[in-house]
PDB file of N, CA, C, O and CB in Angstrom:
ATOM      1  N   UNK A   1       0.856  -1.188   0.000  1.00  0.00           N
ATOM      2  CA  UNK A   1       0.000   0.000   0.000  1.00  0.00           C
ATOM      3  C   UNK A   1       0.891   1.238   0.000  1.00  0.00           C
ATOM      4  O   UNK A   1       1.770   1.394   0.848  1.00  0.00           O
ATOM      5  CB  UNK A   1      -0.968   0.006   1.235  1.00  0.00           C
ATOM      6  N   UNK A   2       0.645   2.098  -0.958  1.00  0.00           N
ATOM      7  CA  UNK A   2       1.388   3.356  -1.059  1.00  0.00           C
ATOM      8  C   UNK A   2       0.891   4.330   0.008  1.00  0.00           C
ATOM      9  O   UNK A   2      -0.250   4.240   0.462  1.00  0.00           O
ATOM     10  CB  UNK A   2       1.239   3.976  -2.480  1.00  0.00           C
ATOM     11  N   UNK A   3       1.753   5.251   0.397  1.00  0.00           N
ATOM     12  CA  UNK A   3       1.363   6.272   1.377  1.00  0.00           C
ATOM     13  C   UNK A   3       1.504   7.651   0.766  1.00  0.00           C
ATOM     14  O   UNK A   3       2.404   7.912  -0.032  1.00  0.00           O
ATOM     15  CB  UNK A   3       2.216   6.165   2.660  1.00  0.00           C
ATOM     16  N   UNK A   4       0.585   8.534   1.162  1.00  0.00           N
ATOM     17  CA  UNK A   4       0.671   9.945   0.783  1.00  0.00           C
ATOM     18  C   UNK A   4       0.887  10.726   2.060  1.00  0.00           C
ATOM     19  O   UNK A   4       0.096  10.632   2.998  1.00  0.00           O
ATOM     20  CB  UNK A   4      -0.618  10.435   0.015  1.00  0.00           C
ATOM     21  N   UNK A   5       1.957  11.496   2.093  1.00  0.00           N
ATOM     22  CA  UNK A   5       2.280  12.277   3.287  1.00  0.00           C
ATOM     23  C   UNK A   5       1.591  13.637   3.219  1.00  0.00           C
ATOM     24  O   UNK A   5       1.693  14.353   2.223  1.00  0.00           O
ATOM     25  CB  UNK A   5       3.814  12.451   3.432  1.00  0.00           C
ATOM     26  N   UNK A   6       0.896  13.971   4.286  1.00  0.00           N
ATOM     27  CA  UNK A   6       0.195  15.251   4.351  1.00  0.00           C
ATOM     28  C   UNK A   6       1.179  16.390   4.560  1.00  0.00           C
ATOM     29  O   UNK A   6       2.090  16.289   5.381  1.00  0.00           O
ATOM     30  CB  UNK A   6      -0.848  15.240   5.473  1.00  0.00           C
ATOM     31  N   UNK A   7       0.995  17.472   3.817  1.00  0.00           N
ATOM     32  CA  UNK A   7       1.773  18.685   4.037  1.00  0.00           C
ATOM     33  C   UNK A   7       1.008  19.631   4.949  1.00  0.00           C
ATOM     34  O   UNK A   7       1.589  20.450   5.661  1.00  0.00           O
ATOM     35  CB  UNK A   7       2.106  19.375   2.698  1.00  0.00           C
ATOM     36  N   UNK A   8      -0.308  19.496   4.907  1.00  0.00           N
ATOM     37  CA  UNK A   8      -1.184  20.320   5.736  1.00  0.00           C
ATOM     38  C   UNK A   8      -2.049  19.397   6.575  1.00  0.00           C
ATOM     39  O   UNK A   8      -1.728  18.218   6.728  1.00  0.00           O
ATOM     40  CB  UNK A   8      -2.062  21.276   4.867  1.00  0.00           C
ATOM     41  N   UNK A   9      -3.136  19.912   7.119  1.00  0.00           N
ATOM     42  CA  UNK A   9      -3.994  19.116   7.995  1.00  0.00           C
ATOM     43  C   UNK A   9      -4.734  18.020   7.227  1.00  0.00           C
ATOM     44  O   UNK A   9      -5.011  16.953   7.774  1.00  0.00           O
ATOM     45  CB  UNK A   9      -4.997  20.018   8.704  1.00  0.00           C
ATOM     46  N   UNK A  10      -5.057  18.289   5.945  1.00  0.00           N
ATOM     47  CA  UNK A  10      -5.811  17.324   5.139  1.00  0.00           C
ATOM     48  C   UNK A  10      -5.437  17.471   3.672  1.00  0.00           C
ATOM     49  O   UNK A  10      -4.767  18.426   3.277  1.00  0.00           O
ATOM     50  CB  UNK A  10      -7.336  17.517   5.328  1.00  0.00           C
ATOM     51  N   UNK A  11      -5.889  16.494   2.863  1.00  0.00           N
ATOM     52  CA  UNK A  11      -5.781  16.564   1.410  1.00  0.00           C
ATOM     53  C   UNK A  11      -7.147  16.177   0.861  1.00  0.00           C
ATOM     54  O   UNK A  11      -7.822  15.314   1.420  1.00  0.00           O
ATOM     55  CB  UNK A  11      -4.631  15.621   0.850  1.00  0.00           C
ATOM     56  N   UNK A  12      -7.551  16.807  -0.222  1.00  0.00           N
ATOM     57  CA  UNK A  12      -8.846  16.478  -0.817  1.00  0.00           C
ATOM     58  C   UNK A  12      -8.717  15.214  -1.662  1.00  0.00           C
ATOM     59  O   UNK A  12      -7.651  14.907  -2.194  1.00  0.00           O
ATOM     60  CB  UNK A  12      -9.375  17.656  -1.676  1.00  0.00           C
ATOM     61  N   UNK A  13      -9.819  14.497  -1.770  1.00  0.00           N
ATOM     62  CA  UNK A  13      -9.839  13.207  -2.446  1.00  0.00           C
ATOM     63  C   UNK A  13      -9.296  13.286  -3.871  1.00  0.00           C
ATOM     64  O   UNK A  13      -8.465  12.466  -4.261  1.00  0.00           O
ATOM     65  CB  UNK A  13     -11.247  12.661  -2.468  1.00  0.00           C
ATOM     66  N   UNK A  14      -9.749  14.248  -4.637  1.00  0.00           N
ATOM     67  CA  UNK A  14      -9.278  14.402  -6.019  1.00  0.00           C
ATOM     68  C   UNK A  14      -7.773  14.627  -6.086  1.00  0.00           C
ATOM     69  O   UNK A  14      -7.092  14.075  -6.950  1.00  0.00           O
ATOM     70  CB  UNK A  14     -10.000  15.561  -6.695  1.00  0.00           C
ATOM     71  N   UNK A  15      -7.259  15.444  -5.166  1.00  0.00           N
ATOM     72  CA  UNK A  15      -5.822  15.721  -5.121  1.00  0.00           C
ATOM     73  C   UNK A  15      -5.037  14.467  -4.746  1.00  0.00           C
ATOM     74  O   UNK A  15      -3.950  14.228  -5.272  1.00  0.00           O
ATOM     75  CB  UNK A  15      -5.524  16.850  -4.121  1.00  0.00           C
ATOM     76  N   UNK A  16      -5.591  13.671  -3.839  1.00  0.00           N
ATOM     77  CA  UNK A  16      -4.919  12.444  -3.411  1.00  0.00           C
ATOM     78  C   UNK A  16      -4.814  11.452  -4.573  1.00  0.00           C
ATOM     79  O   UNK A  16      -3.783  10.801  -4.740  1.00  0.00           O
ATOM     80  CB  UNK A  16      -5.673  11.801  -2.228  1.00  0.00           C
ATOM     81  N   UNK A  17      -5.864  11.338  -5.366  1.00  0.00           N
ATOM     82  CA  UNK A  17      -5.831  10.426  -6.521  1.00  0.00           C
ATOM     83  C   UNK A  17      -4.756  10.855  -7.514  1.00  0.00           C
ATOM     84  O   UNK A  17      -4.041  10.019  -8.068  1.00  0.00           O
ATOM     85  CB  UNK A  17      -7.211  10.381  -7.220  1.00  0.00           C
ATOM     86  N   UNK A  18      -4.647  12.161  -7.734  1.00  0.00           N
ATOM     87  CA  UNK A  18      -3.611  12.671  -8.635  1.00  0.00           C
ATOM     88  C   UNK A  18      -2.227  12.448  -8.055  1.00  0.00           C
ATOM     89  O   UNK A  18      -1.323  12.009  -8.766  1.00  0.00           O
ATOM     90  CB  UNK A  18      -3.826  14.158  -8.914  1.00  0.00           C
ATOM     91  N   UNK A  19      -2.046  12.746  -6.768  1.00  0.00           N
ATOM     92  CA  UNK A  19      -0.736  12.612  -6.117  1.00  0.00           C
ATOM     93  C   UNK A  19      -0.249  11.166  -6.146  1.00  0.00           C
ATOM     94  O   UNK A  19       0.951  10.914  -6.259  1.00  0.00           O
ATOM     95  CB  UNK A  19      -0.805  13.111  -4.666  1.00  0.00           C
ATOM     96  N   UNK A  20      -1.172  10.225  -6.044  1.00  0.00           N
ATOM     97  CA  UNK A  20      -0.802   8.803  -6.045  1.00  0.00           C
ATOM     98  C   UNK A  20      -0.566   8.274  -7.454  1.00  0.00           C
ATOM     99  O   UNK A  20      -0.070   7.161  -7.623  1.00  0.00           O
ATOM    100  CB  UNK A  20      -1.888   7.977  -5.365  1.00  0.00           C
ATOM    101  N   UNK A  21      -0.919   9.067  -8.471  1.00  0.00           N
ATOM    102  CA  UNK A  21      -0.754   8.624  -9.844  1.00  0.00           C
ATOM    103  C   UNK A  21      -1.877   7.721 -10.319  1.00  0.00           C
ATOM    104  O   UNK A  21      -1.753   7.074 -11.359  1.00  0.00           O
ATOM    105  CB  UNK A  21       0.546   7.916  -9.991  1.00  0.00           C
ATOM    106  N   UNK A  22      -2.978   7.668  -9.568  1.00  0.00           N
ATOM    107  CA  UNK A  22      -4.128   6.841  -9.954  1.00  0.00           C
ATOM    108  C   UNK A  22      -4.838   7.425 -11.167  1.00  0.00           C
ATOM    109  O   UNK A  22      -5.405   6.685 -11.971  1.00  0.00           O
ATOM    110  CB  UNK A  22      -5.114   6.710  -8.783  1.00  0.00           C
ATOM    111  N   UNK A  23      -4.810   8.749 -11.305  1.00  0.00           N
ATOM    112  CA  UNK A  23      -5.426   9.435 -12.443  1.00  0.00           C
ATOM    113  C   UNK A  23      -4.433  10.466 -12.977  1.00  0.00           C
ATOM    114  O   UNK A  23      -3.509  10.878 -12.275  1.00  0.00           O
ATOM    115  CB  UNK A  23      -6.783  10.118 -12.035  1.00  0.00           C
ATOM    116  N   UNK A  24      -4.636  10.871 -14.218  1.00  0.00           N
ATOM    117  CA  UNK A  24      -3.704  11.802 -14.844  1.00  0.00           C
ATOM    118  C   UNK A  24      -4.021  13.263 -14.623  1.00  0.00           C
ATOM    119  O   UNK A  24      -3.141  14.116 -14.738  1.00  0.00           O
ATOM    120  CB  UNK A  24      -3.655  11.546 -16.285  1.00  0.00           C
ATOM    121  N   UNK A  25      -5.285  13.563 -14.304  1.00  0.00           N
ATOM    122  CA  UNK A  25      -5.668  14.965 -14.161  1.00  0.00           C
ATOM    123  C   UNK A  25      -6.824  15.097 -13.178  1.00  0.00           C
ATOM    124  O   UNK A  25      -7.445  14.112 -12.778  1.00  0.00           O
ATOM    125  CB  UNK A  25      -6.053  15.568 -15.528  1.00  0.00           C
ATOM    126  N   UNK A  26      -7.093  16.339 -12.802  1.00  0.00           N
ATOM    127  CA  UNK A  26      -8.219  16.612 -11.918  1.00  0.00           C
ATOM    128  C   UNK A  26      -9.540  16.236 -12.562  1.00  0.00           C
ATOM    129  O   UNK A  26     -10.471  15.810 -11.878  1.00  0.00           O
ATOM    130  CB  UNK A  26      -8.237  18.075 -11.526  1.00  0.00           C
ATOM    131  N   UNK A  27      -9.625  16.391 -13.875  1.00  0.00           N
ATOM    132  CA  UNK A  27     -10.846  16.029 -14.584  1.00  0.00           C
ATOM    133  C   UNK A  27     -11.075  14.518 -14.530  1.00  0.00           C
ATOM    134  O   UNK A  27     -12.197  14.059 -14.318  1.00  0.00           O
ATOM    135  CB  UNK A  27     -10.781  16.506 -16.043  1.00  0.00           C
ATOM    136  N   UNK A  28     -10.001  13.754 -14.722  1.00  0.00           N
ATOM    137  CA  UNK A  28     -10.108  12.294 -14.603  1.00  0.00           C
ATOM    138  C   UNK A  28     -10.570  11.913 -13.199  1.00  0.00           C
ATOM    139  O   UNK A  28     -11.425  11.044 -13.031  1.00  0.00           O
ATOM    140  CB  UNK A  28      -8.751  11.613 -14.926  1.00  0.00           C
ATOM    141  N   UNK A  29      -9.997  12.573 -12.195  1.00  0.00           N
ATOM    142  CA  UNK A  29     -10.376  12.299 -10.801  1.00  0.00           C
ATOM    143  C   UNK A  29     -11.857  12.579 -10.595  1.00  0.00           C
ATOM    144  O   UNK A  29     -12.560  11.798  -9.954  1.00  0.00           O
ATOM    145  CB  UNK A  29      -9.532  13.151  -9.822  1.00  0.00           C
ATOM    146  N   UNK A  30     -12.326  13.688 -11.137  1.00  0.00           N
ATOM    147  CA  UNK A  30     -13.736  14.061 -11.001  1.00  0.00           C
ATOM    148  C   UNK A  30     -14.639  12.950 -11.525  1.00  0.00           C
ATOM    149  O   UNK A  30     -15.614  12.580 -10.871  1.00  0.00           O
ATOM    150  CB  UNK A  30     -14.023  15.376 -11.749  1.00  0.00           C
ATOM    151  N   UNK A  31     -14.319  12.421 -12.697  1.00  0.00           N
ATOM    152  CA  UNK A  31     -15.180  11.411 -13.308  1.00  0.00           C
ATOM    153  C   UNK A  31     -15.156  10.084 -12.554  1.00  0.00           C
ATOM    154  O   UNK A  31     -16.212   9.485 -12.352  1.00  0.00           O
ATOM    155  CB  UNK A  31     -14.765  11.184 -14.742  1.00  0.00           C
ATOM    156  N   UNK A  32     -13.979   9.605 -12.129  1.00  0.00           N
ATOM    157  CA  UNK A  32     -13.942   8.316 -11.436  1.00  0.00           C
ATOM    158  C   UNK A  32     -14.618   8.415 -10.071  1.00  0.00           C
ATOM    159  O   UNK A  32     -15.219   7.449  -9.599  1.00  0.00           O
ATOM    160  CB  UNK A  32     -12.490   7.833 -11.275  1.00  0.00           C
ATOM    161  N   UNK A  33     -14.519   9.584  -9.439  1.00  0.00           N
ATOM    162  CA  UNK A  33     -15.190   9.782  -8.146  1.00  0.00           C
ATOM    163  C   UNK A  33     -16.700   9.851  -8.345  1.00  0.00           C
ATOM    164  O   UNK A  33     -17.454   9.203  -7.620  1.00  0.00           O
ATOM    165  CB  UNK A  33     -14.680  11.071  -7.451  1.00  0.00           C
ATOM    166  N   UNK A  34     -17.142  10.638  -9.329  1.00  0.00           N
ATOM    167  CA  UNK A  34     -18.584  10.770  -9.602  1.00  0.00           C
ATOM    168  C   UNK A  34     -19.209   9.435 -10.003  1.00  0.00           C
ATOM    169  O   UNK A  34     -20.373   9.176  -9.697  1.00  0.00           O
ATOM    170  CB  UNK A  34     -18.823  11.804 -10.709  1.00  0.00           C
ATOM    171  N   UNK A  35     -18.445   8.597 -10.679  1.00  0.00           N
ATOM    172  CA  UNK A  35     -18.953   7.300 -11.138  1.00  0.00           C
ATOM    173  C   UNK A  35     -18.980   6.254 -10.024  1.00  0.00           C
ATOM    174  O   UNK A  35     -19.369   5.110 -10.257  1.00  0.00           O
ATOM    175  CB  UNK A  35     -18.106   6.792 -12.290  1.00  0.00           C
ATOM    176  N   UNK A  36     -18.571   6.639  -8.821  1.00  0.00           N
ATOM    177  CA  UNK A  36     -18.625   5.727  -7.681  1.00  0.00           C
ATOM    178  C   UNK A  36     -17.553   4.652  -7.694  1.00  0.00           C
ATOM    179  O   UNK A  36     -17.750   3.574  -7.134  1.00  0.00           O
ATOM    180  CB  UNK A  36     -19.956   5.080  -7.629  1.00  0.00           C
ATOM    181  N   UNK A  37     -16.422   4.934  -8.328  1.00  0.00           N
ATOM    182  CA  UNK A  37     -15.355   3.950  -8.449  1.00  0.00           C
ATOM    183  C   UNK A  37     -14.308   4.050  -7.340  1.00  0.00           C
ATOM    184  O   UNK A  37     -13.374   3.249  -7.289  1.00  0.00           O
ATOM    185  CB  UNK A  37     -14.686   4.101  -9.781  1.00  0.00           C
ATOM    186  N   UNK A  38     -14.466   5.038  -6.448  1.00  0.00           N
ATOM    187  CA  UNK A  38     -13.471   5.282  -5.400  1.00  0.00           C
ATOM    188  C   UNK A  38     -14.084   5.023  -4.026  1.00  0.00           C
ATOM    189  O   UNK A  38     -15.198   5.461  -3.735  1.00  0.00           O
ATOM    190  CB  UNK A  38     -12.928   6.731  -5.484  1.00  0.00           C
ATOM    191  N   UNK A  39     -13.342   4.309  -3.193  1.00  0.00           N
ATOM    192  CA  UNK A  39     -13.782   4.059  -1.824  1.00  0.00           C
ATOM    193  C   UNK A  39     -12.858   4.774  -0.848  1.00  0.00           C
ATOM    194  O   UNK A  39     -11.642   4.815  -1.033  1.00  0.00           O
ATOM    195  CB  UNK A  39     -13.819   2.542  -1.526  1.00  0.00           C
ATOM    196  N   UNK A  40     -13.461   5.337   0.196  1.00  0.00           N
ATOM    197  CA  UNK A  40     -12.708   5.944   1.289  1.00  0.00           C
ATOM    198  C   UNK A  40     -13.074   5.166   2.548  1.00  0.00           C
ATOM    199  O   UNK A  40     -14.239   5.109   2.940  1.00  0.00           O
ATOM    200  CB  UNK A  40     -13.024   7.496   1.441  1.00  0.00           C
ATOM    201  N   UNK A  41     -12.069   4.571   3.172  1.00  0.00           N
ATOM    202  CA  UNK A  41     -12.274   3.753   4.372  1.00  0.00           C
ATOM    203  C   UNK A  41     -13.348   2.681   4.159  1.00  0.00           C
ATOM    204  O   UNK A  41     -14.169   2.423   5.039  1.00  0.00           O
ATOM    205  CB  UNK A  41     -12.661   4.645   5.552  1.00  0.00           C
ATOM    206  N   UNK A  42     -13.323   2.059   2.965  1.00  0.00           N
ATOM    207  CA  UNK A  42     -14.205   0.944   2.672  1.00  0.00           C
ATOM    208  C   UNK A  42     -15.581   1.298   2.139  1.00  0.00           C
ATOM    209  O   UNK A  42     -16.363   0.403   1.817  1.00  0.00           O
ATOM    210  CB  UNK A  42     -14.369   0.159   3.870  1.00  0.00           C
ATOM    211  N   UNK A  43     -15.898   2.600   2.037  1.00  0.00           N
ATOM    212  CA  UNK A  43     -17.212   3.016   1.544  1.00  0.00           C
ATOM    213  C   UNK A  43     -17.068   3.925   0.335  1.00  0.00           C
ATOM    214  O   UNK A  43     -16.184   4.781   0.293  1.00  0.00           O
ATOM    215  CB  UNK A  43     -18.003   3.727   2.649  1.00  0.00           C
ATOM    216  N   UNK A  44     -17.947   3.735  -0.657  1.00  0.00           N
ATOM    217  CA  UNK A  44     -17.932   4.580  -1.852  1.00  0.00           C
ATOM    218  C   UNK A  44     -18.201   6.025  -1.447  1.00  0.00           C
ATOM    219  O   UNK A  44     -19.118   6.303  -0.674  1.00  0.00           O
ATOM    220  CB  UNK A  44     -18.983   4.095  -2.895  1.00  0.00           C
ATOM    221  N   UNK A  45     -17.391   6.942  -1.980  1.00  0.00           N
ATOM    222  CA  UNK A  45     -17.581   8.368  -1.708  1.00  0.00           C
ATOM    223  C   UNK A  45     -17.553   9.103  -3.038  1.00  0.00           C
ATOM    224  O   UNK A  45     -16.609   8.952  -3.815  1.00  0.00           O
ATOM    225  CB  UNK A  45     -16.481   8.923  -0.729  1.00  0.00           C
ATOM    226  N   UNK A  46     -18.579   9.893  -3.302  1.00  0.00           N
ATOM    227  CA  UNK A  46     -18.688  10.584  -4.593  1.00  0.00           C
ATOM    228  C   UNK A  46     -18.391  12.079  -4.475  1.00  0.00           C
ATOM    229  O   UNK A  46     -18.749  12.854  -5.362  1.00  0.00           O
ATOM    230  CB  UNK A  46     -20.084  10.385  -5.176  1.00  0.00           C
ATOM    231  N   UNK A  47     -17.737  12.488  -3.382  1.00  0.00           N
ATOM    232  CA  UNK A  47     -17.408  13.905  -3.192  1.00  0.00           C
ATOM    233  C   UNK A  47     -15.931  14.133  -3.497  1.00  0.00           C
ATOM    234  O   UNK A  47     -15.057  13.666  -2.768  1.00  0.00           O
ATOM    235  CB  UNK A  47     -17.741  14.363  -1.744  1.00  0.00           C
ATOM    236  N   UNK A  48     -15.665  14.855  -4.579  1.00  0.00           N
ATOM    237  CA  UNK A  48     -14.284  15.128  -4.979  1.00  0.00           C
ATOM    238  C   UNK A  48     -13.553  15.952  -3.926  1.00  0.00           C
ATOM    239  O   UNK A  48     -12.341  15.817  -3.761  1.00  0.00           O
ATOM    240  CB  UNK A  48     -14.252  15.855  -6.322  1.00  0.00           C
ATOM    241  N   UNK A  49     -14.284  16.800  -3.217  1.00  0.00           N
ATOM    242  CA  UNK A  49     -13.686  17.660  -2.210  1.00  0.00           C
ATOM    243  C   UNK A  49     -13.626  17.029  -0.828  1.00  0.00           C
ATOM    244  O   UNK A  49     -13.289  17.706   0.143  1.00  0.00           O
ATOM    245  CB  UNK A  49     -14.442  18.935  -2.134  1.00  0.00           C
ATOM    246  N   UNK A  50     -13.945  15.748  -0.723  1.00  0.00           N
ATOM    247  CA  UNK A  50     -13.900  15.045   0.563  1.00  0.00           C
ATOM    248  C   UNK A  50     -12.512  15.224   1.172  1.00  0.00           C
ATOM    249  O   UNK A  50     -11.501  14.956   0.523  1.00  0.00           O
ATOM    250  CB  UNK A  50     -14.240  13.524   0.391  1.00  0.00           C
ATOM    251  N   UNK A  51     -12.471  15.681   2.424  1.00  0.00           N
ATOM    252  CA  UNK A  51     -11.196  15.904   3.092  1.00  0.00           C
ATOM    253  C   UNK A  51     -10.697  14.603   3.707  1.00  0.00           C
ATOM    254  O   UNK A  51     -11.418  13.923   4.437  1.00  0.00           O
ATOM    255  CB  UNK A  51     -11.328  16.998   4.169  1.00  0.00           C
ATOM    256  N   UNK A  52      -9.451  14.275   3.398  1.00  0.00           N
ATOM    257  CA  UNK A  52      -8.820  13.072   3.921  1.00  0.00           C
ATOM    258  C   UNK A  52      -7.805  13.468   4.982  1.00  0.00           C
ATOM    259  O   UNK A  52      -7.026  14.403   4.802  1.00  0.00           O
ATOM    260  CB  UNK A  52      -8.146  12.256   2.788  1.00  0.00           C
ATOM    261  N   UNK A  53      -7.831  12.742   6.087  1.00  0.00           N
ATOM    262  CA  UNK A  53      -6.943  13.028   7.205  1.00  0.00           C
ATOM    263  C   UNK A  53      -6.039  11.832   7.479  1.00  0.00           C
ATOM    264  O   UNK A  53      -6.197  10.774   6.869  1.00  0.00           O
ATOM    265  CB  UNK A  53      -7.754  13.390   8.463  1.00  0.00           C
ATOM    266  N   UNK A  54      -5.105  12.002   8.385  1.00  0.00           N
ATOM    267  CA  UNK A  54      -4.171  10.948   8.774  1.00  0.00           C
ATOM    268  C   UNK A  54      -4.919   9.648   9.085  1.00  0.00           C
ATOM    269  O   UNK A  54      -5.851   9.631   9.888  1.00  0.00           O
ATOM    270  CB  UNK A  54      -3.340  11.392   9.994  1.00  0.00           C
ATOM    271  N   UNK A  55      -4.495   8.565   8.437  1.00  0.00           N
ATOM    272  CA  UNK A  55      -5.105   7.258   8.693  1.00  0.00           C
ATOM    273  C   UNK A  55      -6.169   6.835   7.697  1.00  0.00           C
ATOM    274  O   UNK A  55      -6.537   5.661   7.653  1.00  0.00           O
ATOM    275  CB  UNK A  55      -5.697   7.257  10.037  1.00  0.00           C
ATOM    276  N   UNK A  56      -6.675   7.775   6.889  1.00  0.00           N
ATOM    277  CA  UNK A  56      -7.688   7.425   5.892  1.00  0.00           C
ATOM    278  C   UNK A  56      -7.071   6.554   4.790  1.00  0.00           C
ATOM    279  O   UNK A  56      -5.911   6.726   4.417  1.00  0.00           O
ATOM    280  CB  UNK A  56      -8.315   8.705   5.281  1.00  0.00           C
ATOM    281  N   UNK A  57      -7.872   5.620   4.283  1.00  0.00           N
ATOM    282  CA  UNK A  57      -7.426   4.732   3.210  1.00  0.00           C
ATOM    283  C   UNK A  57      -8.337   4.910   1.998  1.00  0.00           C
ATOM    284  O   UNK A  57      -9.561   4.860   2.112  1.00  0.00           O
ATOM    285  CB  UNK A  57      -7.418   3.247   3.679  1.00  0.00           C
ATOM    286  N   UNK A  58      -7.720   5.117   0.844  1.00  0.00           N
ATOM    287  CA  UNK A  58      -8.450   5.323  -0.414  1.00  0.00           C
ATOM    288  C   UNK A  58      -8.184   4.129  -1.322  1.00  0.00           C
ATOM    289  O   UNK A  58      -7.040   3.707  -1.488  1.00  0.00           O
ATOM    290  CB  UNK A  58      -8.025   6.667  -1.114  1.00  0.00           C
ATOM    291  N   UNK A  59      -9.249   3.591  -1.908  1.00  0.00           N
ATOM    292  CA  UNK A  59      -9.120   2.463  -2.830  1.00  0.00           C
ATOM    293  C   UNK A  59      -9.674   2.857  -4.201  1.00  0.00           C
ATOM    294  O   UNK A  59     -10.732   3.477  -4.312  1.00  0.00           O
ATOM    295  CB  UNK A  59      -9.860   1.209  -2.278  1.00  0.00           C
ATOM    296  N   UNK A  60      -8.924   2.478  -5.237  1.00  0.00           N
ATOM    297  CA  UNK A  60      -9.380   2.716  -6.608  1.00  0.00           C
ATOM    298  C   UNK A  60      -8.710   1.704  -7.523  1.00  0.00           C
ATOM    299  O   UNK A  60      -7.495   1.512  -7.468  1.00  0.00           O
ATOM    300  CB  UNK A  60      -9.065   4.177  -7.068  1.00  0.00           C
ATOM    301  N   UNK A  61      -9.499   1.067  -8.353  1.00  0.00           N
ATOM    302  CA  UNK A  61      -8.984   0.169  -9.394  1.00  0.00           C
ATOM    303  C   UNK A  61      -8.063  -0.911  -8.828  1.00  0.00           C
ATOM    304  O   UNK A  61      -7.037  -1.237  -9.426  1.00  0.00           O
ATOM    305  CB  UNK A  61      -8.239   0.971 -10.451  1.00  0.00           C
ATOM    306  N   UNK A  62      -8.430  -1.457  -7.683  1.00  0.00           N
ATOM    307  CA  UNK A  62      -7.655  -2.537  -7.090  1.00  0.00           C
ATOM    308  C   UNK A  62      -6.408  -2.116  -6.336  1.00  0.00           C
ATOM    309  O   UNK A  62      -5.667  -2.966  -5.843  1.00  0.00           O
ATOM    310  CB  UNK A  62      -7.269  -3.467  -8.136  1.00  0.00           C
ATOM    311  N   UNK A  63      -6.166  -0.813  -6.241  1.00  0.00           N
ATOM    312  CA  UNK A  63      -5.005  -0.307  -5.525  1.00  0.00           C
ATOM    313  C   UNK A  63      -5.448   0.537  -4.339  1.00  0.00           C
ATOM    314  O   UNK A  63      -6.561   1.063  -4.318  1.00  0.00           O
ATOM    315  CB  UNK A  63      -4.104   0.511  -6.462  1.00  0.00           C
ATOM    316  N   UNK A  64      -4.566   0.661  -3.353  1.00  0.00           N
ATOM    317  CA  UNK A  64      -4.900   1.419  -2.149  1.00  0.00           C
ATOM    318  C   UNK A  64      -3.792   2.393  -1.801  1.00  0.00           C
ATOM    319  O   UNK A  64      -2.616   2.149  -2.074  1.00  0.00           O
ATOM    320  CB  UNK A  64      -5.158   0.478  -0.975  1.00  0.00           C
ATOM    321  N   UNK A  65      -4.188   3.500  -1.194  1.00  0.00           N
ATOM    322  CA  UNK A  65      -3.221   4.454  -0.638  1.00  0.00           C
ATOM    323  C   UNK A  65      -3.671   4.810   0.768  1.00  0.00           C
ATOM    324  O   UNK A  65      -4.863   4.828   1.073  1.00  0.00           O
ATOM    325  CB  UNK A  65      -3.096   5.741  -1.532  1.00  0.00           C
ATOM    326  N   UNK A  66      -2.700   5.092   1.610  1.00  0.00           N
ATOM    327  CA  UNK A  66      -2.994   5.493   2.979  1.00  0.00           C
ATOM    328  C   UNK A  66      -2.484   6.915   3.182  1.00  0.00           C
ATOM    329  O   UNK A  66      -1.372   7.249   2.774  1.00  0.00           O
ATOM    330  CB  UNK A  66      -2.348   4.510   4.009  1.00  0.00           C
ATOM    331  N   UNK A  67      -3.296   7.739   3.809  1.00  0.00           N
ATOM    332  CA  UNK A  67      -2.914   9.110   4.097  1.00  0.00           C
ATOM    333  C   UNK A  67      -2.207   9.114   5.457  1.00  0.00           C
ATOM    334  O   UNK A  67      -2.753   8.634   6.450  1.00  0.00           O
ATOM    335  CB  UNK A  67      -4.165  10.072   4.090  1.00  0.00           C
ATOM    336  N   UNK A  68      -0.988   9.660   5.488  1.00  0.00           N
ATOM    337  CA  UNK A  68      -0.232   9.708   6.738  1.00  0.00           C
ATOM    338  C   UNK A  68       0.253  11.121   7.011  1.00  0.00           C
ATOM    339  O   UNK A  68       0.489  11.905   6.092  1.00  0.00           O
ATOM    340  CB  UNK A  68       0.958   8.738   6.692  1.00  0.00           C
ATOM    341  N   UNK A  69       0.394  11.427   8.282  1.00  0.00           N
ATOM    342  CA  UNK A  69       0.836  12.762   8.688  1.00  0.00           C
ATOM    343  C   UNK A  69       2.344  12.853   8.642  1.00  0.00           C
ATOM    344  O   UNK A  69       2.909  13.902   8.950  1.00  0.00           O
ATOM    345  CB  UNK A  69       0.328  13.103  10.095  1.00  0.00           C
TER     346      UNK A  69
END
């Protein structure tokens, strides 16, 4: 599982997908999130602006990332 290190208190879901290399652009992130293809802590989340904090786990396309402080 890859980790994304927080620079601030949180990172938004769309930004996390881009930072992990799961999607190529913010527009791609918007579509995969809206289509219900992304899970946050085991549940589908369709909010691109969802704030992720230390310990949150994001799943997409069979891969996972963990947000760490």
